[in-house]
PDB file of N, CA, C and O in Angstrom:
ATOM      1  N   MET A   1      -8.582  11.505 -15.142  1.00  0.00           N
ATOM      2  CA  MET A   1      -9.140  10.697 -16.196  1.00  0.00           C
ATOM      3  C   MET A   1      -8.989   9.225 -15.814  1.00  0.00           C
ATOM      4  O   MET A   1      -7.943   8.806 -15.319  1.00  0.00           O
ATOM      5  N   VAL A   2     -10.026   8.461 -16.045  1.00  0.00           N
ATOM      6  CA  VAL A   2      -9.991   7.027 -15.780  1.00  0.00           C
ATOM      7  C   VAL A   2      -9.969   6.307 -17.109  1.00  0.00           C
ATOM      8  O   VAL A   2     -10.778   6.585 -17.995  1.00  0.00           O
ATOM      9  N   ARG A   3      -9.038   5.383 -17.241  1.00  0.00           N
ATOM     10  CA  ARG A   3      -8.960   4.561 -18.437  1.00  0.00           C
ATOM     11  C   ARG A   3      -9.465   3.175 -18.084  1.00  0.00           C
ATOM     12  O   ARG A   3      -9.483   2.793 -16.914  1.00  0.00           O
ATOM     13  N   TYR A   4      -9.865   2.444 -19.070  1.00  0.00           N
ATOM     14  CA  TYR A   4     -10.454   1.134 -18.822  1.00  0.00           C
ATOM     15  C   TYR A   4      -9.700   0.044 -19.557  1.00  0.00           C
ATOM     16  O   TYR A   4      -9.165   0.268 -20.643  1.00  0.00           O
ATOM     17  N   ILE A   5      -9.659  -1.134 -18.961  1.00  0.00           N
ATOM     18  CA  ILE A   5      -8.987  -2.292 -19.534  1.00  0.00           C
ATOM     19  C   ILE A   5     -10.030  -3.150 -20.227  1.00  0.00           C
ATOM     20  O   ILE A   5     -11.029  -3.529 -19.615  1.00  0.00           O
ATOM     21  N   ASN A   6      -9.810  -3.459 -21.487  1.00  0.00           N
ATOM     22  CA  ASN A   6     -10.710  -4.332 -22.250  1.00  0.00           C
ATOM     23  C   ASN A   6     -12.163  -3.900 -22.154  1.00  0.00           C
ATOM     24  O   ASN A   6     -13.064  -4.739 -22.142  1.00  0.00           O
ATOM     25  N   GLY A   7     -12.398  -2.575 -22.084  1.00  0.00           N
ATOM     26  CA  GLY A   7     -13.760  -2.076 -22.032  1.00  0.00           C
ATOM     27  C   GLY A   7     -14.464  -2.326 -20.710  1.00  0.00           C
ATOM     28  O   GLY A   7     -15.651  -2.032 -20.573  1.00  0.00           O
ATOM     29  N   LYS A   8     -13.744  -2.864 -19.740  1.00  0.00           N
ATOM     30  CA  LYS A   8     -14.361  -3.146 -18.444  1.00  0.00           C
ATOM     31  C   LYS A   8     -14.201  -1.953 -17.525  1.00  0.00           C
ATOM     32  O   LYS A   8     -13.301  -1.132 -17.703  1.00  0.00           O
ATOM     33  N   ASP A   9     -15.054  -1.864 -16.569  1.00  0.00           N
ATOM     34  CA  ASP A   9     -15.089  -0.740 -15.646  1.00  0.00           C
ATOM     35  C   ASP A   9     -14.029  -0.898 -14.565  1.00  0.00           C
ATOM     36  O   ASP A   9     -14.344  -0.993 -13.379  1.00  0.00           O
ATOM     37  N   ARG A  10     -12.760  -0.925 -14.992  1.00  0.00           N
ATOM     38  CA  ARG A  10     -11.646  -1.069 -14.057  1.00  0.00           C
ATOM     39  C   ARG A  10     -10.621   0.012 -14.333  1.00  0.00           C
ATOM     40  O   ARG A  10     -10.082   0.073 -15.438  1.00  0.00           O
ATOM     41  N   PRO A  11     -10.339   0.860 -13.369  1.00  0.00           N
ATOM     42  CA  PRO A  11      -9.343   1.904 -13.592  1.00  0.00           C
ATOM     43  C   PRO A  11      -7.959   1.323 -13.834  1.00  0.00           C
ATOM     44  O   PRO A  11      -7.625   0.254 -13.322  1.00  0.00           O
ATOM     45  N   THR A  12      -7.159   2.032 -14.616  1.00  0.00           N
ATOM     46  CA  THR A  12      -5.803   1.582 -14.917  1.00  0.00           C
ATOM     47  C   THR A  12      -4.751   2.444 -14.241  1.00  0.00           C
ATOM     48  O   THR A  12      -3.555   2.222 -14.431  1.00  0.00           O
ATOM     49  N   GLU A  13      -5.175   3.417 -13.460  1.00  0.00           N
ATOM     50  CA  GLU A  13      -4.224   4.300 -12.822  1.00  0.00           C
ATOM     51  C   GLU A  13      -3.622   3.683 -11.561  1.00  0.00           C
ATOM     52  O   GLU A  13      -4.244   2.868 -10.880  1.00  0.00           O
ATOM     53  N   VAL A  14      -2.410   4.095 -11.282  1.00  0.00           N
ATOM     54  CA  VAL A  14      -1.703   3.670 -10.082  1.00  0.00           C
ATOM     55  C   VAL A  14      -1.819   4.785  -9.054  1.00  0.00           C
ATOM     56  O   VAL A  14      -1.635   5.956  -9.385  1.00  0.00           O
ATOM     57  N   THR A  15      -2.123   4.431  -7.815  1.00  0.00           N
ATOM     58  CA  THR A  15      -2.208   5.411  -6.728  1.00  0.00           C
ATOM     59  C   THR A  15      -1.030   5.187  -5.794  1.00  0.00           C
ATOM     60  O   THR A  15      -0.763   4.060  -5.376  1.00  0.00           O
ATOM     61  N   THR A  16      -0.324   6.267  -5.468  1.00  0.00           N
ATOM     62  CA  THR A  16       0.786   6.176  -4.517  1.00  0.00           C
ATOM     63  C   THR A  16       0.431   6.952  -3.266  1.00  0.00           C
ATOM     64  O   THR A  16       0.065   8.125  -3.329  1.00  0.00           O
ATOM     65  N   ARG A  17       0.543   6.283  -2.128  1.00  0.00           N
ATOM     66  CA  ARG A  17       0.286   6.924  -0.838  1.00  0.00           C
ATOM     67  C   ARG A  17       1.637   7.072  -0.127  1.00  0.00           C
ATOM     68  O   ARG A  17       2.311   6.083   0.162  1.00  0.00           O
ATOM     69  N   GLN A  18       2.010   8.304   0.144  1.00  0.00           N
ATOM     70  CA  GLN A  18       3.278   8.580   0.805  1.00  0.00           C
ATOM     71  C   GLN A  18       3.022   8.912   2.266  1.00  0.00           C
ATOM     72  O   GLN A  18       2.201   9.770   2.590  1.00  0.00           O
ATOM     73  N   ASN A  19       3.735   8.222   3.135  1.00  0.00           N
ATOM     74  CA  ASN A  19       3.578   8.395   4.576  1.00  0.00           C
ATOM     75  C   ASN A  19       4.953   8.492   5.221  1.00  0.00           C
ATOM     76  O   ASN A  19       5.975   8.212   4.595  1.00  0.00           O
ATOM     77  N   THR A  20       4.952   8.891   6.477  1.00  0.00           N
ATOM     78  CA  THR A  20       6.193   8.930   7.256  1.00  0.00           C
ATOM     79  C   THR A  20       5.960   8.160   8.541  1.00  0.00           C
ATOM     80  O   THR A  20       4.978   8.389   9.247  1.00  0.00           O
ATOM     81  N   GLY A  21       6.880   7.236   8.841  1.00  0.00           N
ATOM     82  CA  GLY A  21       6.786   6.467  10.073  1.00  0.00           C
ATOM     83  C   GLY A  21       6.999   7.343  11.290  1.00  0.00           C
ATOM     84  O   GLY A  21       7.676   8.370  11.230  1.00  0.00           O
ATOM     85  N   ASP A  22       6.397   6.909  12.415  1.00  0.00           N
ATOM     86  CA  ASP A  22       6.590   7.651  13.666  1.00  0.00           C
ATOM     87  C   ASP A  22       7.100   6.753  14.790  1.00  0.00           C
ATOM     88  O   ASP A  22       7.218   7.185  15.937  1.00  0.00           O
ATOM     89  N   GLY A  23       7.400   5.500  14.450  1.00  0.00           N
ATOM     90  CA  GLY A  23       7.935   4.579  15.446  1.00  0.00           C
ATOM     91  C   GLY A  23       6.892   3.809  16.218  1.00  0.00           C
ATOM     92  O   GLY A  23       7.227   2.875  16.947  1.00  0.00           O
ATOM     93  N   SER A  24       5.597   4.193  16.069  1.00  0.00           N
ATOM     94  CA  SER A  24       4.558   3.472  16.808  1.00  0.00           C
ATOM     95  C   SER A  24       3.357   3.086  15.943  1.00  0.00           C
ATOM     96  O   SER A  24       2.684   2.101  16.247  1.00  0.00           O
ATOM     97  N   THR A  25       3.075   3.825  14.889  1.00  0.00           N
ATOM     98  CA  THR A  25       1.917   3.533  14.042  1.00  0.00           C
ATOM     99  C   THR A  25       2.202   2.345  13.137  1.00  0.00           C
ATOM    100  O   THR A  25       3.200   2.322  12.417  1.00  0.00           O
ATOM    101  N   THR A  26       1.310   1.356  13.182  1.00  0.00           N
ATOM    102  CA  THR A  26       1.456   0.180  12.311  1.00  0.00           C
ATOM    103  C   THR A  26       0.409   0.142  11.212  1.00  0.00           C
ATOM    104  O   THR A  26       0.578  -0.588  10.236  1.00  0.00           O
ATOM    105  N   GLY A  27      -0.689   0.921  11.343  1.00  0.00           N
ATOM    106  CA  GLY A  27      -1.786   0.879  10.384  1.00  0.00           C
ATOM    107  C   GLY A  27      -1.783   2.074   9.439  1.00  0.00           C
ATOM    108  O   GLY A  27      -1.670   3.219   9.875  1.00  0.00           O
ATOM    109  N   PHE A  28      -1.909   1.799   8.134  1.00  0.00           N
ATOM    110  CA  PHE A  28      -1.943   2.840   7.114  1.00  0.00           C
ATOM    111  C   PHE A  28      -3.124   2.568   6.189  1.00  0.00           C
ATOM    112  O   PHE A  28      -3.473   1.414   5.942  1.00  0.00           O
ATOM    113  N   THR A  29      -3.731   3.625   5.685  1.00  0.00           N
ATOM    114  CA  THR A  29      -4.937   3.516   4.863  1.00  0.00           C
ATOM    115  C   THR A  29      -4.612   3.108   3.433  1.00  0.00           C
ATOM    116  O   THR A  29      -3.661   3.605   2.830  1.00  0.00           O
ATOM    117  N   VAL A  30      -5.428   2.184   2.898  1.00  0.00           N
ATOM    118  CA  VAL A  30      -5.400   1.815   1.485  1.00  0.00           C
ATOM    119  C   VAL A  30      -6.831   1.873   0.961  1.00  0.00           C
ATOM    120  O   VAL A  30      -7.782   1.941   1.739  1.00  0.00           O
ATOM    121  N   THR A  31      -6.974   1.846  -0.341  1.00  0.00           N
ATOM    122  CA  THR A  31      -8.283   1.883  -0.975  1.00  0.00           C
ATOM    123  C   THR A  31      -9.005   0.554  -0.770  1.00  0.00           C
ATOM    124  O   THR A  31      -8.389  -0.511  -0.807  1.00  0.00           O
ATOM    125  N   GLN A  32     -10.324   0.630  -0.553  1.00  0.00           N
ATOM    126  CA  GLN A  32     -11.146  -0.581  -0.425  1.00  0.00           C
ATOM    127  C   GLN A  32     -10.901  -1.481  -1.638  1.00  0.00           C
ATOM    128  O   GLN A  32     -10.857  -1.000  -2.771  1.00  0.00           O
ATOM    129  N   GLY A  33     -10.744  -2.763  -1.404  1.00  0.00           N
ATOM    130  CA  GLY A  33     -10.528  -3.729  -2.471  1.00  0.00           C
ATOM    131  C   GLY A  33      -9.067  -4.090  -2.695  1.00  0.00           C
ATOM    132  O   GLY A  33      -8.762  -5.025  -3.434  1.00  0.00           O
ATOM    133  N   MET A  34      -8.157  -3.345  -2.054  1.00  0.00           N
ATOM    134  CA  MET A  34      -6.741  -3.672  -2.186  1.00  0.00           C
ATOM    135  C   MET A  34      -6.448  -4.945  -1.400  1.00  0.00           C
ATOM    136  O   MET A  34      -7.012  -5.177  -0.331  1.00  0.00           O
ATOM    137  N   THR A  35      -5.564  -5.754  -1.944  1.00  0.00           N
ATOM    138  CA  THR A  35      -5.083  -6.961  -1.273  1.00  0.00           C
ATOM    139  C   THR A  35      -3.562  -6.945  -1.328  1.00  0.00           C
ATOM    140  O   THR A  35      -2.967  -6.106  -2.005  1.00  0.00           O
ATOM    141  N   GLU A  36      -2.939  -7.869  -0.621  1.00  0.00           N
ATOM    142  CA  GLU A  36      -1.481  -7.907  -0.569  1.00  0.00           C
ATOM    143  C   GLU A  36      -0.843  -8.032  -1.948  1.00  0.00           C
ATOM    144  O   GLU A  36       0.258  -7.527  -2.166  1.00  0.00           O
ATOM    145  N   ASP A  37      -1.524  -8.701  -2.883  1.00  0.00           N
ATOM    146  CA  ASP A  37      -0.942  -8.881  -4.220  1.00  0.00           C
ATOM    147  C   ASP A  37      -1.264  -7.726  -5.168  1.00  0.00           C
ATOM    148  O   ASP A  37      -0.889  -7.769  -6.339  1.00  0.00           O
ATOM    149  N   LYS A  38      -1.958  -6.690  -4.673  1.00  0.00           N
ATOM    150  CA  LYS A  38      -2.290  -5.530  -5.499  1.00  0.00           C
ATOM    151  C   LYS A  38      -1.570  -4.261  -5.048  1.00  0.00           C
ATOM    152  O   LYS A  38      -1.895  -3.165  -5.503  1.00  0.00           O
ATOM    153  N   VAL A  39      -0.594  -4.411  -4.155  1.00  0.00           N
ATOM    154  CA  VAL A  39       0.171  -3.260  -3.689  1.00  0.00           C
ATOM    155  C   VAL A  39       1.663  -3.575  -3.712  1.00  0.00           C
ATOM    156  O   VAL A  39       2.079  -4.729  -3.615  1.00  0.00           O
ATOM    157  N   ILE A  40       2.445  -2.521  -3.844  1.00  0.00           N
ATOM    158  CA  ILE A  40       3.891  -2.602  -3.644  1.00  0.00           C
ATOM    159  C   ILE A  40       4.178  -1.650  -2.494  1.00  0.00           C
ATOM    160  O   ILE A  40       3.836  -0.469  -2.558  1.00  0.00           O
ATOM    161  N   VAL A  41       4.798  -2.158  -1.455  1.00  0.00           N
ATOM    162  CA  VAL A  41       5.057  -1.359  -0.259  1.00  0.00           C
ATOM    163  C   VAL A  41       6.566  -1.247  -0.073  1.00  0.00           C
ATOM    164  O   VAL A  41       7.291  -2.241  -0.111  1.00  0.00           O
ATOM    165  N   THR A  42       7.025   0.005   0.131  1.00  0.00           N
ATOM    166  CA  THR A  42       8.443   0.213   0.401  1.00  0.00           C
ATOM    167  C   THR A  42       8.609   1.026   1.680  1.00  0.00           C
ATOM    168  O   THR A  42       7.781   1.877   2.005  1.00  0.00           O
ATOM    169  N   VAL A  43       9.677   0.749   2.386  1.00  0.00           N
ATOM    170  CA  VAL A  43      10.091   1.548   3.538  1.00  0.00           C
ATOM    171  C   VAL A  43      11.523   1.970   3.265  1.00  0.00           C
ATOM    172  O   VAL A  43      12.419   1.132   3.165  1.00  0.00           O
ATOM    173  N   ASN A  44      11.730   3.268   3.144  1.00  0.00           N
ATOM    174  CA  ASN A  44      13.037   3.820   2.783  1.00  0.00           C
ATOM    175  C   ASN A  44      13.573   3.184   1.499  1.00  0.00           C
ATOM    176  O   ASN A  44      14.775   2.951   1.366  1.00  0.00           O
ATOM    177  N   GLY A  45      12.677   2.909   0.564  1.00  0.00           N
ATOM    178  CA  GLY A  45      13.064   2.364  -0.734  1.00  0.00           C
ATOM    179  C   GLY A  45      13.209   0.857  -0.790  1.00  0.00           C
ATOM    180  O   GLY A  45      13.428   0.304  -1.867  1.00  0.00           O
ATOM    181  N   LEU A  46      13.092   0.178   0.343  1.00  0.00           N
ATOM    182  CA  LEU A  46      13.217  -1.276   0.378  1.00  0.00           C
ATOM    183  C   LEU A  46      11.835  -1.917   0.275  1.00  0.00           C
ATOM    184  O   LEU A  46      10.945  -1.614   1.070  1.00  0.00           O
ATOM    185  N   VAL A  47      11.658  -2.799  -0.700  1.00  0.00           N
ATOM    186  CA  VAL A  47      10.369  -3.449  -0.910  1.00  0.00           C
ATOM    187  C   VAL A  47      10.084  -4.390   0.254  1.00  0.00           C
ATOM    188  O   VAL A  47      10.946  -5.163   0.672  1.00  0.00           O
ATOM    189  N   GLN A  48       8.864  -4.310   0.766  1.00  0.00           N
ATOM    190  CA  GLN A  48       8.427  -5.144   1.887  1.00  0.00           C
ATOM    191  C   GLN A  48       7.692  -6.373   1.354  1.00  0.00           C
ATOM    192  O   GLN A  48       7.041  -6.301   0.312  1.00  0.00           O
ATOM    193  N   GLU A  49       7.791  -7.481   2.051  1.00  0.00           N
ATOM    194  CA  GLU A  49       7.132  -8.725   1.653  1.00  0.00           C
ATOM    195  C   GLU A  49       5.813  -8.870   2.396  1.00  0.00           C
ATOM    196  O   GLU A  49       5.755  -8.751   3.620  1.00  0.00           O
ATOM    197  N   SER A  50       4.749  -9.132   1.631  1.00  0.00           N
ATOM    198  CA  SER A  50       3.435  -9.229   2.264  1.00  0.00           C
ATOM    199  C   SER A  50       3.344 -10.371   3.260  1.00  0.00           C
ATOM    200  O   SER A  50       2.674 -10.236   4.283  1.00  0.00           O
ATOM    201  N   SER A  51       3.985 -11.465   2.995  1.00  0.00           N
ATOM    202  CA  SER A  51       3.873 -12.611   3.903  1.00  0.00           C
ATOM    203  C   SER A  51       4.619 -12.387   5.221  1.00  0.00           C
ATOM    204  O   SER A  51       4.290 -12.998   6.238  1.00  0.00           O
ATOM    205  N   ASN A  52       5.618 -11.514   5.197  1.00  0.00           N
ATOM    206  CA  ASN A  52       6.426 -11.306   6.400  1.00  0.00           C
ATOM    207  C   ASN A  52       6.250  -9.941   7.053  1.00  0.00           C
ATOM    208  O   ASN A  52       6.269  -9.827   8.278  1.00  0.00           O
ATOM    209  N   ASP A  53       6.078  -8.904   6.234  1.00  0.00           N
ATOM    210  CA  ASP A  53       6.167  -7.545   6.752  1.00  0.00           C
ATOM    211  C   ASP A  53       4.838  -6.827   6.962  1.00  0.00           C
ATOM    212  O   ASP A  53       4.744  -5.958   7.829  1.00  0.00           O
ATOM    213  N   PHE A  54       3.803  -7.172   6.181  1.00  0.00           N
ATOM    214  CA  PHE A  54       2.532  -6.459   6.304  1.00  0.00           C
ATOM    215  C   PHE A  54       1.376  -7.336   5.853  1.00  0.00           C
ATOM    216  O   PHE A  54       1.563  -8.357   5.192  1.00  0.00           O
ATOM    217  N   SER A  55       0.175  -6.910   6.229  1.00  0.00           N
ATOM    218  CA  SER A  55      -1.058  -7.565   5.773  1.00  0.00           C
ATOM    219  C   SER A  55      -2.089  -6.476   5.505  1.00  0.00           C
ATOM    220  O   SER A  55      -1.935  -5.338   5.948  1.00  0.00           O
ATOM    221  N   ILE A  56      -3.143  -6.838   4.773  1.00  0.00           N
ATOM    222  CA  ILE A  56      -4.212  -5.888   4.488  1.00  0.00           C
ATOM    223  C   ILE A  56      -5.540  -6.503   4.880  1.00  0.00           C
ATOM    224  O   ILE A  56      -5.828  -7.659   4.569  1.00  0.00           O
ATOM    225  N   SER A  57      -6.343  -5.705   5.572  1.00  0.00           N
ATOM    226  CA  SER A  57      -7.708  -6.090   5.911  1.00  0.00           C
ATOM    227  C   SER A  57      -8.581  -4.860   5.716  1.00  0.00           C
ATOM    228  O   SER A  57      -8.355  -3.823   6.340  1.00  0.00           O
ATOM    229  N   GLY A  58      -9.578  -4.981   4.847  1.00  0.00           N
ATOM    230  CA  GLY A  58     -10.445  -3.833   4.567  1.00  0.00           C
ATOM    231  C   GLY A  58      -9.661  -2.705   3.946  1.00  0.00           C
ATOM    232  O   GLY A  58      -9.073  -2.863   2.877  1.00  0.00           O
ATOM    233  N   THR A  59      -9.649  -1.556   4.617  1.00  0.00           N
ATOM    234  CA  THR A  59      -8.913  -0.398   4.105  1.00  0.00           C
ATOM    235  C   THR A  59      -7.671  -0.088   4.940  1.00  0.00           C
ATOM    236  O   THR A  59      -7.169   1.036   4.929  1.00  0.00           O
ATOM    237  N   THR A  60      -7.182  -1.097   5.663  1.00  0.00           N
ATOM    238  CA  THR A  60      -6.000  -0.883   6.508  1.00  0.00           C
ATOM    239  C   THR A  60      -4.881  -1.847   6.144  1.00  0.00           C
ATOM    240  O   THR A  60      -5.065  -3.064   6.122  1.00  0.00           O
ATOM    241  N   LEU A  61      -3.720  -1.275   5.861  1.00  0.00           N
ATOM    242  CA  LEU A  61      -2.492  -2.045   5.692  1.00  0.00           C
ATOM    243  C   LEU A  61      -1.791  -1.998   7.037  1.00  0.00           C
ATOM    244  O   LEU A  61      -1.543  -0.916   7.570  1.00  0.00           O
ATOM    245  N   THR A  62      -1.469  -3.162   7.594  1.00  0.00           N
ATOM    246  CA  THR A  62      -0.865  -3.229   8.925  1.00  0.00           C
ATOM    247  C   THR A  62       0.513  -3.864   8.851  1.00  0.00           C
ATOM    248  O   THR A  62       0.669  -4.983   8.362  1.00  0.00           O
ATOM    249  N   PHE A  63       1.512  -3.135   9.343  1.00  0.00           N
ATOM    250  CA  PHE A  63       2.869  -3.660   9.444  1.00  0.00           C
ATOM    251  C   PHE A  63       2.991  -4.512  10.695  1.00  0.00           C
ATOM    252  O   PHE A  63       2.358  -4.221  11.710  1.00  0.00           O
ATOM    253  N   GLY A  64       3.806  -5.569  10.631  1.00  0.00           N
ATOM    254  CA  GLY A  64       4.080  -6.379  11.815  1.00  0.00           C
ATOM    255  C   GLY A  64       4.863  -5.590  12.851  1.00  0.00           C
ATOM    256  O   GLY A  64       4.689  -5.777  14.055  1.00  0.00           O
ATOM    257  N   THR A  65       5.731  -4.702  12.367  1.00  0.00           N
ATOM    258  CA  THR A  65       6.522  -3.820  13.229  1.00  0.00           C
ATOM    259  C   THR A  65       6.393  -2.407  12.684  1.00  0.00           C
ATOM    260  O   THR A  65       6.526  -2.189  11.480  1.00  0.00           O
ATOM    261  N   ALA A  66       6.137  -1.459  13.550  1.00  0.00           N
ATOM    262  CA  ALA A  66       5.965  -0.074  13.108  1.00  0.00           C
ATOM    263  C   ALA A  66       7.231   0.443  12.442  1.00  0.00           C
ATOM    264  O   ALA A  66       8.333   0.223  12.945  1.00  0.00           O
ATOM    265  N   PRO A  67       7.080   1.134  11.306  1.00  0.00           N
ATOM    266  CA  PRO A  67       8.244   1.787  10.704  1.00  0.00           C
ATOM    267  C   PRO A  67       8.828   2.813  11.684  1.00  0.00           C
ATOM    268  O   PRO A  67       8.097   3.455  12.438  1.00  0.00           O
ATOM    269  N   ASN A  68      10.131   2.951  11.657  1.00  0.00           N
ATOM    270  CA  ASN A  68      10.823   3.870  12.564  1.00  0.00           C
ATOM    271  C   ASN A  68      10.425   5.319  12.291  1.00  0.00           C
ATOM    272  O   ASN A  68       9.963   5.653  11.199  1.00  0.00           O
ATOM    273  N   SER A  69      10.607   6.159  13.280  1.00  0.00           N
ATOM    274  CA  SER A  69      10.333   7.587  13.135  1.00  0.00           C
ATOM    275  C   SER A  69      11.168   8.150  11.989  1.00  0.00           C
ATOM    276  O   SER A  69      12.385   7.971  11.946  1.00  0.00           O
ATOM    277  N   GLY A  70      10.498   8.834  11.062  1.00  0.00           N
ATOM    278  CA  GLY A  70      11.181   9.432   9.921  1.00  0.00           C
ATOM    279  C   GLY A  70      11.311   8.538   8.712  1.00  0.00           C
ATOM    280  O   GLY A  70      11.727   9.000   7.649  1.00  0.00           O
ATOM    281  N   ASP A  71      10.964   7.263   8.844  1.00  0.00           N
ATOM    282  CA  ASP A  71      11.032   6.354   7.687  1.00  0.00           C
ATOM    283  C   ASP A  71      10.042   6.785   6.614  1.00  0.00           C
ATOM    284  O   ASP A  71       8.911   7.161   6.921  1.00  0.00           O
ATOM    285  N   ASP A  72      10.467   6.729   5.354  1.00  0.00           N
ATOM    286  CA  ASP A  72       9.574   6.983   4.229  1.00  0.00           C
ATOM    287  C   ASP A  72       8.817   5.705   3.910  1.00  0.00           C
ATOM    288  O   ASP A  72       9.418   4.687   3.569  1.00  0.00           O
ATOM    289  N   VAL A  73       7.489   5.763   4.023  1.00  0.00           N
ATOM    290  CA  VAL A  73       6.625   4.606   3.770  1.00  0.00           C
ATOM    291  C   VAL A  73       5.794   4.925   2.532  1.00  0.00           C
ATOM    292  O   VAL A  73       4.996   5.861   2.540  1.00  0.00           O
ATOM    293  N   ASN A  74       5.981   4.149   1.472  1.00  0.00           N
ATOM    294  CA  ASN A  74       5.222   4.347   0.246  1.00  0.00           C
ATOM    295  C   ASN A  74       4.390   3.112  -0.041  1.00  0.00           C
ATOM    296  O   ASN A  74       4.885   1.985  -0.001  1.00  0.00           O
ATOM    297  N   ILE A  75       3.121   3.343  -0.331  1.00  0.00           N
ATOM    298  CA  ILE A  75       2.205   2.261  -0.692  1.00  0.00           C
ATOM    299  C   ILE A  75       1.735   2.557  -2.109  1.00  0.00           C
ATOM    300  O   ILE A  75       1.041   3.545  -2.349  1.00  0.00           O
ATOM    301  N   ILE A  76       2.113   1.706  -3.034  1.00  0.00           N
ATOM    302  CA  ILE A  76       1.729   1.859  -4.437  1.00  0.00           C
ATOM    303  C   ILE A  76       0.591   0.885  -4.702  1.00  0.00           C
ATOM    304  O   ILE A  76       0.776  -0.330  -4.643  1.00  0.00           O
ATOM    305  N   GLU A  77      -0.595   1.431  -4.998  1.00  0.00           N
ATOM    306  CA  GLU A  77      -1.767   0.625  -5.262  1.00  0.00           C
ATOM    307  C   GLU A  77      -1.884   0.413  -6.770  1.00  0.00           C
ATOM    308  O   GLU A  77      -2.010   1.370  -7.534  1.00  0.00           O
ATOM    309  N   LEU A  78      -1.840  -0.842  -7.184  1.00  0.00           N
ATOM    310  CA  LEU A  78      -1.942  -1.180  -8.601  1.00  0.00           C
ATOM    311  C   LEU A  78      -3.389  -1.239  -9.021  1.00  0.00           C
ATOM    312  O   LEU A  78      -4.262  -1.429  -8.174  1.00  0.00           O
ATOM    313  N   PRO A  79      -3.679  -1.081 -10.316  1.00  0.00           N
ATOM    314  CA  PRO A  79      -5.076  -1.163 -10.767  1.00  0.00           C
ATOM    315  C   PRO A  79      -5.702  -2.503 -10.385  1.00  0.00           C
ATOM    316  O   PRO A  79      -5.053  -3.547 -10.445  1.00  0.00           O
ATOM    317  N   VAL A  80      -6.962  -2.454  -9.997  1.00  0.00           N
ATOM    318  CA  VAL A  80      -7.683  -3.676  -9.608  1.00  0.00           C
ATOM    319  C   VAL A  80      -8.385  -4.283 -10.791  1.00  0.00           C
ATOM    320  O   VAL A  80      -9.041  -5.316 -10.656  1.00  0.00           O
TER     321      VAL A  80
END
């Protein structure tokens, strides 16, 4: 179900993408339209800073350094 804010065509649901680091992958998929200020990114529960730890271009979130093998990588996409 999609809910709308102020009658506008904007979903209010939060999407969580759960990934596991492999020590070499730096790019992870996000929904088109996501920006650094519309996501919360954690690695092993620690919140990452967009200015230092990752950036987003198109549908790819890119870490400056690949998460270690076995690291829990969560990308929480906030409503746009």
